[in-house]
N, C-alpha and C positions, 0 to 999 in steps of 0.2 A: 149355360153350364150350371146344373143344379147339384145338390148334395149327392155324393156317391151312394148307391144302394148297398145296404148292409143287412145281413140276416138278423132280424131282431131277436129271434129265438135262440141264436147260437150262443153256447157257453164255451169259451175257448181262451187261449192265451195268444197274445200277439207280441212278437219280439222285434227288437230294433226299431221301435217307434220313435219318431223325432218329437221332442218337446218344444213347443213354440212359446215358452214362458218368458225367456230372455234371449239375448243375442248369441248366447253360447249354442243354442239349438242342439242340445244333447241328443244323440241319436241311438242311445243304448237302452231306452226305456222298455220294460217288459210289463205289459198290461194283462190283467185277468178280467175278462168281460163275462158278465152273467145277466141274461135277460135285458140286453141292450143298455147295460150300465157297467161302468168301470168300477171294480171293487178293490183292486190293488194296482199300484203303479210302482213296481220295483225300480230302483235306481233314481227315481225322480227326487229332486231336492225339496226342501221345505216350501219353496215358492211354487214348484211344479205340482206337488201333490194336490193342493186344493183345486187347481185347474182341472186335473184329470178326474178327481173324485167327486166333483160337484154334481149334484142331482140335476140332470137335464131332462127329467121326465115331465116337468111342468109344461103344459100346453101354452104356447105363446102365439099371438096373432102375427101373421107375416108382416103386418104394417100397422102403424099408429098414425092417424092424422089428427093433429092438435089434441093428442092424448087419447083419442077414441079408436078402438079397433076398426080396421078396414081390410079389404082384400088387397092382394098384391097388385092387381090391375088398377084398383082405385088409387093406390099409392103411387104407382108409376105415372098415372095421368096427372095427379096433383103435383108431383115433383117436377115432371117435365114442363107443365104450365108455369110453375114457379121459376124455374131456371131460364126458360125461354123468354120470360118477361123481363129478366134482369139486363141491365146495360153493362154491368161490370161484375160478373160473378167471380167468386173465389172458390177454388177447389184445394183443400189441404187436408193434412193428416197423413194417410198413406202408410204409416208404419203399422206394425202389428197385423198386417194382412199379407196376402201372397203376391208373388211377382205377377201372376195372371190378373189379379184384381188391380194391381198398380197400373198395368198396361191398359186395362179397361178404363181406369180413371183418367189416364193421360189422353186416351182417344176421345173420351167424352169432353174433356177440357178443350181439346182441339176443335171439336165440333161446336162447342159453345163460344169459342173465342175468349176463354176465361184466363184468369191468373191461376197458375198452379204452383204451389209451394210444397215440395215433397217433404220438407223437414220442419215446417212450422216456424222457420226463422230462429230456431233454438241453437244450442251449442253444436249440433251436427253441422249446421251451415258455417259456423265459425271454423270448423275443421276443413270444410269443403273449400273455403276461400283460400286456405293456405296451400292446398295441394297443387294448383296450377302454377304457382309462383316458385315453389321450391322443389317439387317432386317428392318422391318418398322411397326410402330404402325399407322394404317391407318383406313380409313372409306370411305363410299360413300358420295356423295353430299347430298343425302337425310338425312343422319345422321347429316351433318353440319346444314342443314336447321332446323331439328327438335330438335337438342340438343345443338349446339354450342352457348355459351354465351360469349366467348372471341375468337376473330378472329385476327390472326397475319398474315400480308402479308410481307414476307421477300424476297426482291429482285424480286418482281413481281408487276405489275401494272394492275390489271384486269379492272379497269375503262377505261383503254386505249385499252387493248388487248382482253378482254372478256366483251363486253359492257353490257351483261345481267347477269354476274356472281354475282354481288352484289344484283341485283334485285331478282334473282330467287333462289339463293343458300346460300349465305354467310352472308349478312348483313340485308337485308330488309324483307325477307319473314317471316310470322308468322309460328312458328313451334310448334310441339306437347308439347315440354317442354320450349319453348320460345314464349309464346302466344303474347307477346308485340312486336314481330318483332324487328325492329331497336332499340326501346327503351329498349329492354331487352338484347342488345348486346353491348360489348365494342370492338372497333377496334383499333389495333396498327399497324403501318407501320414502318418497319425497312428497310432502303435503303441508298444508297450512295447519292441520289438526291431526292428532294421533288417531288412526283408524283401526278397525278390526284387522285389516291386513297388516298394519304396522306391528301388531302384536305377534305376528308370525315371522317377521323379518329379522335378519341379522343386524340391519342398520335402519334407523329412522332419522331423516333430516327434516326438521320443521322449518319451513320457509315462512317468512313474514307475509301476512295477508297482502295480496296484490303484488307480491314480489317475485312471482314465477318468471317473468320475462327477464328480470335482472339476474336471477339465479342461473338461468340458461345461458345468458350472455356472458356471465362470469366464467362458466365452464368453457365456452367457446373461446374466450379471450385467453384463458390459461392454456388451452390446446394450441393456440397460435403463438404461445411463448411471450405474451405481453405482460408487462409489469402492472399490477393493480394496486390501488390505494386501499390498504386494509380497512381503514375507517369508512370509506365509501361502500365497500362490499358489505361490511357489518350493518351499515345503516339501511342499505337497499334490499338486502336479502334476509336479514335477521340472523345470519350465521357468520362467524369469523372466516376470514380467507383460508385459514388452515384446514377448516372442515371441507371446503370445496377442493383444495389441493389433494387432501387424502382421498376424497371420493374419486377424483379424476384418476389418480394412480391406481386405485382399485378397479375402476372401469376399464382402463387400458390393459389390464391383465386378463380380461375375459377372452375366452376362445370364441364365444358366440353370445353377444349381449343383446338383450331385448328390452325396449322401453314401451310399456303400455301407458298411454296417457288418456285422460278422461275429462269429465265435465268440470271438475274443480279447476283444472288448468285453463280450459277454453272459455270458462265463464268469468274468470278473474280479469282484472284490468289488462287490457291489451287484446283480449279475446282471440280473433283469428291470427293476430301477430304472434301470439304464443304458439299457435300451430305452426306458423312459419319457423319460429325459433327452434322448436323441438325437432322438426324435420331437418333443419340446417345443422343442429348439433349431431344428429344421427349421421348425417352425411360426413361431417368433420371427423367423427370417431372412426369411420371406415378407413381413414389414412393410417390408423394404428392397429385395428383389429376388426373383425366382422361384427357389425352392429345393425340392427333393424328396429323399427318402431311400428306400433299399431295403435290406432284409435280404439279404445275399449268401449265400444258402443254398448248401450244397455238394453234398449228395446228391440224386440225381434223384427228383423227385416228392415231396419232403418237403413242399412247399407243397400238393400235392394231398392228402396225408394229412390235413392240418389242415382243408382245404376240405371234403373228404368227411365228416369227422367233424362239422363244423359243419352241413352240410346234413342229415345223418341224425339228429343228436342235439341240435343247437343249441349245441354247445360244440366247441372245436378239439382238445382232448386231455383226458386224465385224466377219463374219464367212467365212472361206475358205473351199470350197467344191472340190478343185482340185484333191484331192487324193481319192475321192469317199466316204469320211466320213468327218463330220464337224470338223474343228479346229477353236478355239476361239482365237482371237488375237487383243484385244483393243490396239490401237497405232501402230499395224502392219498391220491389215487387214481392218482398217477403210478407207473409201473412200478417205479422204483427204491425208492419208499417202501413200496409194497405188498410187495415182495420183502424189503426190509430188515426189515420188521416180521414177516416169516414168515407172512403172511396167505394168500397165494396157495397153492392146493394142486394146480394144474395150469397149464400154459402152452401157448399157441399162438403160434408166431412166423411171421409172414407176410412172408418175404423177409429175407435177410441173417442176420447174427449180432449183433443189437443188444445182447445180454447181455454182449458183450465189453467194452462201455463202461460197464457198471454199476459202482457202488461195490462195494468188497470184500464188505461184509455182504450186499448184495443178491445178488451173484454166488454167494456161498457157499450161500444158500438155493436159488437158481435151479437149480444143478446137482443138487440133491436131488429136484427135481420131476419127475413124469411130463410129458414135453414132446412136442408135435407141431410139426414145422418144415417149411416149404416152402423149397426151395433150388434154385438153378441152378448151373451151372459157375462163374458169376461172383460168387455170393454164398454163401460157405460157411455152413453151419448149425452149431448147437452139436453137438459130437461126442457128447454124452451123450443126445441126443434119443431118446425111445422109438420114435417113428415119424417118418421123414424121407420127404417126397415130393420126388422129382426132377422139376422142371417145366421147360418150355421157357423160353428167355431172351427177355425182353420186348424188342421192337424188332429181334430177329434171327429167332427161331422163333415168336414170338407177337405178334399185333397188339394195339393198344389205344390208350390216351390217357394222356399225362402232362402235368403243369403245369410250365412253365419257372419259374425262380426269381422271375419277375415276374408269376406267376399267369396267364400266357397258355397255354392248352391247345394241345398239338401232337400230331398222330397218329403212332403207331408202326406200322411195317409188318413183316409176316413175310417175310423174304427167303430163309430156308432151310427145307426140310422137316424135320420132327422127329417121332419116334414118341412123344415125351413129351407129357403133357397140359399145358394151361395152368394157372396158379394159380387162375384163375377157375373152371375146370372142377372142380378138386379141392375148392375151397371150397363150390361149389354142391352137389356130391355129398355132401360132409361134412354140410352143413346139412340136406339131405334125410334122411340117415340119423339125425341127431340128433333131428329132429322125429318120425321113426318110433319111435325108442326112447322118446321122451317120452310118446307116446300109449299105449305099452305098460305104463307104470308104473302 
């Protein structure tokens, strides 16, 4: 599957284009295109504007091998030889690309008998570990818009990370049962530091660093009618017991409450246990009123990566396919652990530069590995990669599908013509060549 054919000479306006800049996937963008270049991007936020308006007219080689331009065929051959020679290859990344490419990466990992970690072992996996144990009372962003009258942001700052989140979904839009929009909603921010979102909230509760779990458990205990020691609550949460009591009474008065939680919560002490706790609190609140929670993912199609992994292997991340069947091992088969233990002997990165967020020990081993990377102008790849494939940008030069942060799939359209291949095409060609080499052994 290559890039979609688009008339380079056409000057026209395209409406209802989906922006793949963040996990909100805003689908109301209006683009003005002249001579195969986007000149205006109406409704795009400050983050989306540069992505749409970037000059993509510069000719790029389809492939780089050790930093030197090469043909696509040469790159496929070198990458296939590199991966087939590995005893314990690692496939990771997978965010910021389409469902179709993620499926291709999963299939290639299966063919290779590789480790595949759809989430790079980061805070997304911390959330993923909580879901099977507690379950989740959740909703779509459309339900938040139409019903939510009390919005809690816990450990997430959408005003900074999702510029149109408040405008389109959570605080400002008029909804079916919230006709007043912002005037009909109450916003509470709970975080360890005062954020940009907190500046727009009616209430801000500052939790002691690494005190999120204790704060959530305090609310659960109060809901259960337990008596708590005020001194212990103050020491562990950073707030007096009276603050949590008032907050709980306010929360119980909501008709439809929503908790958005994010990286600051799942990266603090406790990690996936904080995910357990926030989901359990939401479940408890449903004994008093209707309450839901959503993990406020930041990167586009991070949700899709976990969904595709679950479809293909039965598990959302950290899957070992070396024995010909999937084995799930959080903390064992996550990218950071496999690299920190210096077990991987080759790597394939499908979109972006996820290794930039690895711990030091993992990154040190990673830069020594033979690596294949797929990149666009918007997602820089590791500079040390042996083979780099330059692919078309999803939602601009390549069509496909991505999941919004609430697991709603949205279509992406190709709006510009490009000579570059799609990541799906590269992965498919690469798998075909790997299979040919395997039969020759």
